[in-house]
C-alpha positions as CSV (number, residue, x, y, z in Angstrom):
1,M,-0.1,0.0,0.3
2,S,1.4,3.5,-1.0
3,E,2.0,6.1,1.6
4,D,1.9,9.6,1.5
5,Y,4.6,11.9,3.5
6,A,4.2,15.6,3.5
7,G,6.4,18.0,5.6
8,S,8.5,15.5,6.7
9,D,12.3,15.6,7.2
10,R,12.5,11.7,7.8
11,F,14.3,11.0,4.7
12,R,17.0,13.8,4.8
13,G,20.2,11.9,4.4
14,A,18.9,8.9,4.1
15,R,20.5,6.0,2.1
16,I,18.1,3.9,0.1
17,V,19.5,0.5,-1.0
18,G,18.1,-2.6,-3.2
19,S,14.8,-1.2,-2.9
20,D,11.8,-1.1,-5.3
21,L,10.8,2.4,-5.9
22,T,8.9,1.5,-9.2
23,G,6.1,4.7,-9.3
24,L,7.5,6.6,-6.5
25,E,6.5,10.1,-6.9
26,V,8.6,13.3,-5.1
27,R,6.9,16.4,-5.5
28,D,7.5,19.9,-4.1
29,C,10.5,18.8,-2.0
30,D,14.2,20.2,-1.7
31,V,16.3,17.8,-3.5
32,S,19.8,19.5,-3.0
33,S,22.5,16.8,-3.5
34,L,20.2,13.9,-4.2
35,K,22.2,11.2,-5.6
36,V,20.8,8.4,-7.8
37,V,23.5,5.9,-8.4
38,D,23.6,2.1,-10.2
39,C,19.9,2.4,-10.5
40,Y,17.5,1.0,-13.5
41,G,14.2,1.6,-15.0
42,A,12.4,3.2,-18.0
43,D,10.4,6.4,-18.1
44,V,12.3,8.3,-15.4
45,Y,11.0,11.9,-15.3
46,L,12.6,14.6,-13.6
47,G,10.9,18.2,-13.4
48,G,11.9,21.2,-11.4
49,A,14.4,23.9,-11.0
50,F,17.8,22.4,-11.1
51,P,21.0,24.9,-11.2
52,R,22.8,21.9,-12.2
53,L,21.9,18.6,-13.6
54,V,24.3,15.6,-14.2
55,V,22.9,12.3,-15.9
56,N,25.6,9.7,-16.1
57,D,28.5,11.8,-15.4
58,V,27.1,14.3,-18.1
59,D,26.5,17.9,-17.2
60,V,23.2,18.2,-19.0
61,T,21.9,21.6,-17.5
62,A,22.8,23.9,-20.4
63,Y,21.4,21.6,-22.8
64,V,18.2,21.2,-21.0
65,E,17.8,24.9,-20.5
66,G,18.5,26.0,-23.8
67,E,16.1,23.4,-25.3
68,L,13.2,25.0,-22.9
69,D,14.3,28.3,-24.1
70,R,14.0,27.4,-27.7
71,R,10.4,26.0,-26.9
72,Q,9.4,28.9,-24.7
73,P,11.3,32.1,-25.8
74,T,9.2,33.9,-23.1
75,R,11.3,32.3,-20.6
76,V,14.3,33.9,-21.5
77,L,12.6,37.4,-21.5
78,A,11.2,36.6,-17.9
79,R,14.4,35.6,-16.5
80,T,16.6,38.5,-17.8
81,V,14.4,41.7,-17.3
82,H,16.5,44.2,-15.9
83,S,15.3,47.8,-17.4
84,P,11.6,49.2,-17.4
85,D,11.4,48.3,-20.9
86,D,12.5,44.6,-20.4
87,Y,9.7,44.3,-18.0
88,R,7.5,46.0,-20.7
89,A,8.7,43.8,-23.5
90,A,8.3,40.4,-21.2
91,W,4.9,41.4,-20.1
92,R,3.6,42.1,-23.5
93,A,4.8,38.6,-24.6
94,V,3.2,36.8,-21.7
95,D,0.0,38.9,-22.4
96,S,-0.1,37.7,-26.0
97,G,0.8,34.2,-25.2
98,W,-1.7,33.6,-22.8
99,S,-4.3,35.6,-25.1
100,T,-4.0,33.2,-28.1
101,T,-4.1,30.0,-25.6
102,F,-7.2,31.6,-24.0
103,H,-9.1,31.9,-27.3
104,Q,-7.7,28.1,-28.1
105,V,-9.4,26.6,-25.1
106,R,-12.6,28.7,-25.2
107,E,-13.1,26.2,-28.3
108,L,-12.6,23.3,-26.0
109,P,-15.2,21.0,-23.9
110,E,-15.1,22.5,-20.3
111,S,-14.7,19.1,-18.8
112,L,-11.3,18.8,-20.9
113,L,-10.3,22.1,-18.8
114,H,-10.9,20.6,-15.5
115,Q,-9.0,17.3,-16.5
116,Q,-5.5,16.7,-15.0
117,V,-2.4,14.9,-17.2
118,D,0.0,12.7,-15.3
119,G,-1.4,14.3,-11.6
120,E,-0.2,17.9,-12.9
121,W,-3.0,20.7,-12.2
122,S,-5.6,20.9,-14.9
123,F,-6.0,24.2,-17.3
124,V,-8.4,25.9,-14.9
125,Q,-6.2,25.0,-11.8
126,T,-3.4,26.7,-13.5
127,Q,-5.3,29.7,-13.9
128,R,-6.1,29.7,-10.4
129,H,-2.3,29.2,-9.5
130,L,-1.2,32.2,-11.6
131,L,-4.2,34.5,-9.8
132,F,-2.8,33.7,-6.5
133,A,0.8,34.1,-7.5
134,S,-0.4,37.9,-8.9
135,D,-2.3,38.5,-6.1
136,A,0.5,37.6,-4.0
137,W,3.4,39.2,-5.5
138,F,1.7,42.3,-7.3
139,G,-1.3,42.8,-5.4
140,N,-0.3,42.5,-2.1
141,A,3.6,43.2,-2.1
142,V,3.8,45.8,-4.8
143,L,0.5,47.4,-4.6
144,E,-0.3,46.8,-1.0
145,E,-4.1,46.4,-1.7
146,A,-6.6,46.0,1.3
147,T,-8.0,43.0,-0.2
148,A,-5.3,41.6,-2.6
149,Y,-6.3,38.0,-2.6
150,H,-9.3,36.5,-4.6
151,P,-10.9,33.3,-2.9
152,L,-10.1,31.3,-6.1
153,G,-6.8,31.7,-5.8
154,L,-4.9,28.4,-5.5
155,P,-1.5,28.4,-3.8
156,A,1.4,25.9,-4.0
157,S,0.7,22.6,-2.6
158,A,3.4,23.0,-0.2
159,M,1.4,26.2,1.6
160,A,-0.4,24.7,4.9
161,A,-4.2,24.7,4.7
162,D,-4.4,27.2,7.7
163,D,-2.2,29.8,5.9
164,A,-4.2,29.5,2.8
165,A,-7.5,29.8,4.8
166,A,-6.0,33.1,6.6
167,L,-5.6,34.5,3.2
168,G,-9.1,33.8,2.3
169,L,-8.7,31.1,-0.2
170,D,-11.1,28.3,-1.0
171,V,-8.9,25.9,-2.4
172,D,-11.7,23.5,-2.5
173,A,-13.4,25.3,-4.6
174,S,-14.9,24.1,-8.2
175,P,-15.1,27.0,-10.4
176,S,-15.3,27.0,-13.9
177,L,-13.1,28.6,-16.5
178,E,-15.1,31.7,-17.2
179,E,-15.5,32.1,-13.1
180,V,-11.6,32.3,-12.8
181,L,-10.8,34.2,-15.8
182,E,-12.8,36.9,-14.7
183,P,-10.7,38.0,-11.9
184,R,-7.5,36.5,-13.5
185,L,-7.9,38.8,-16.7
186,A,-8.6,41.8,-14.2
187,R,-5.5,41.4,-12.3
188,M,-3.6,40.9,-15.9
189,A,-5.0,44.0,-17.1
190,S,-4.1,45.7,-13.5
191,L,-0.5,44.4,-14.1
192,R,-0.4,45.7,-17.8
193,R,-1.1,49.3,-16.8
194,F,1.4,49.0,-13.9
195,V,4.5,48.2,-16.3
196,E,3.5,50.4,-19.0
197,T,4.3,53.5,-16.8
198,L,7.0,51.7,-15.0
199,T,10.1,53.4,-14.0
200,E,13.5,52.7,-12.7
201,A,13.1,54.2,-9.2
202,E,9.8,52.2,-8.8
203,L,11.7,49.0,-9.9
204,D,14.2,49.6,-7.0
205,R,11.4,50.4,-4.3
206,V,11.4,48.0,-1.3
207,C,7.6,47.0,-1.0
208,G,5.9,47.6,2.3
209,R,4.9,44.2,2.5
210,K,6.1,40.6,1.6
211,P,3.8,38.4,-0.8
212,A,1.9,36.5,2.1
213,D,2.5,35.7,5.8
214,P,4.4,32.4,5.1
215,Y,7.1,34.1,3.0
216,P,10.5,34.8,4.7
217,D,10.8,38.4,6.5
218,Q,13.1,40.2,4.4
219,D,13.3,43.1,2.0
220,Y,11.3,42.6,-1.7
221,L,12.1,45.1,-4.2
222,V,9.3,45.5,-6.8
223,R,11.7,44.5,-9.5
224,R,12.0,41.1,-7.6
225,C,8.5,40.5,-7.3
226,L,7.4,41.5,-10.7
227,R,10.4,39.1,-12.0
228,V,8.8,36.3,-10.1
229,V,5.3,36.9,-11.5
230,L,6.7,37.0,-15.1
231,Q,8.7,33.7,-14.4
232,E,5.4,31.9,-12.9
233,E,3.5,33.2,-16.1
234,A,6.1,31.7,-18.6
235,E,6.7,28.6,-16.9
236,H,2.8,27.7,-16.4
237,H,2.4,28.7,-19.6
238,R,5.0,26.1,-20.8
239,Y,3.0,23.6,-18.7
240,A,-0.2,24.3,-20.0
241,L,0.5,24.0,-23.7
242,R,2.1,20.8,-23.0
243,D,-1.0,19.3,-21.2
244,L,-3.5,20.8,-23.8
245,A,-1.7,18.8,-26.3
246,V,-1.9,15.7,-24.7
247,L,-5.7,16.6,-24.0
248,E,-6.5,17.7,-27.5
249,A,-4.9,14.3,-28.7
250,L,-7.3,12.3,-26.9
251,P,-9.8,10.3,-28.8
252,A,-13.8,10.8,-29.1
253,R,-13.7,14.0,-26.8
């Protein structure tokens, strides 16, 4: 029988030898210095942020990043923003990409947009997460809105249920695509207006708040907060396109 472990450190520094790990799933974990040696199997999948990744003694970091950038050029814009013009260009690319995708998904059955691929978030859940990310890093930290968080926002699974509830989030909600897109598009429009008049001085301003209480107590510059939003948008757009390709290929929808 499979078991779930959440918020545990029982495996830190552990050594697993001669064991059957078929179907093992590790999600939202710190795997720094993870070492997998003399193992075997098919269909091994790795996904995440890896500053250095070595496979069979070959450093594949540059290859992987280069291929991802080729598939999703917006990643480069989001990662390398510096000047106000950079932020404007990156947001316009994000905005344009999602606009095309929203038009595409509105032609699909609603049920398909709630379907998960390999346990990843559905398209609607992805929009809910991006709503939360922009509410936290832009609405709350940058704009310091009185009520920054929309109830339909969906935080990362690592956020404790009590912390999510304290922000007024209804993580168990089951909204339709249009119910999510209403606040999502409104937040995107707000961010669009903000970056269009962005200045260097504003980028270097220290935000009066952190994104949310569970985040570390430290200075958050506007440029950092906007970069986080841009990178979240770029990466999750890539995930969404990947999973939509799978869903659209399903027979007899």
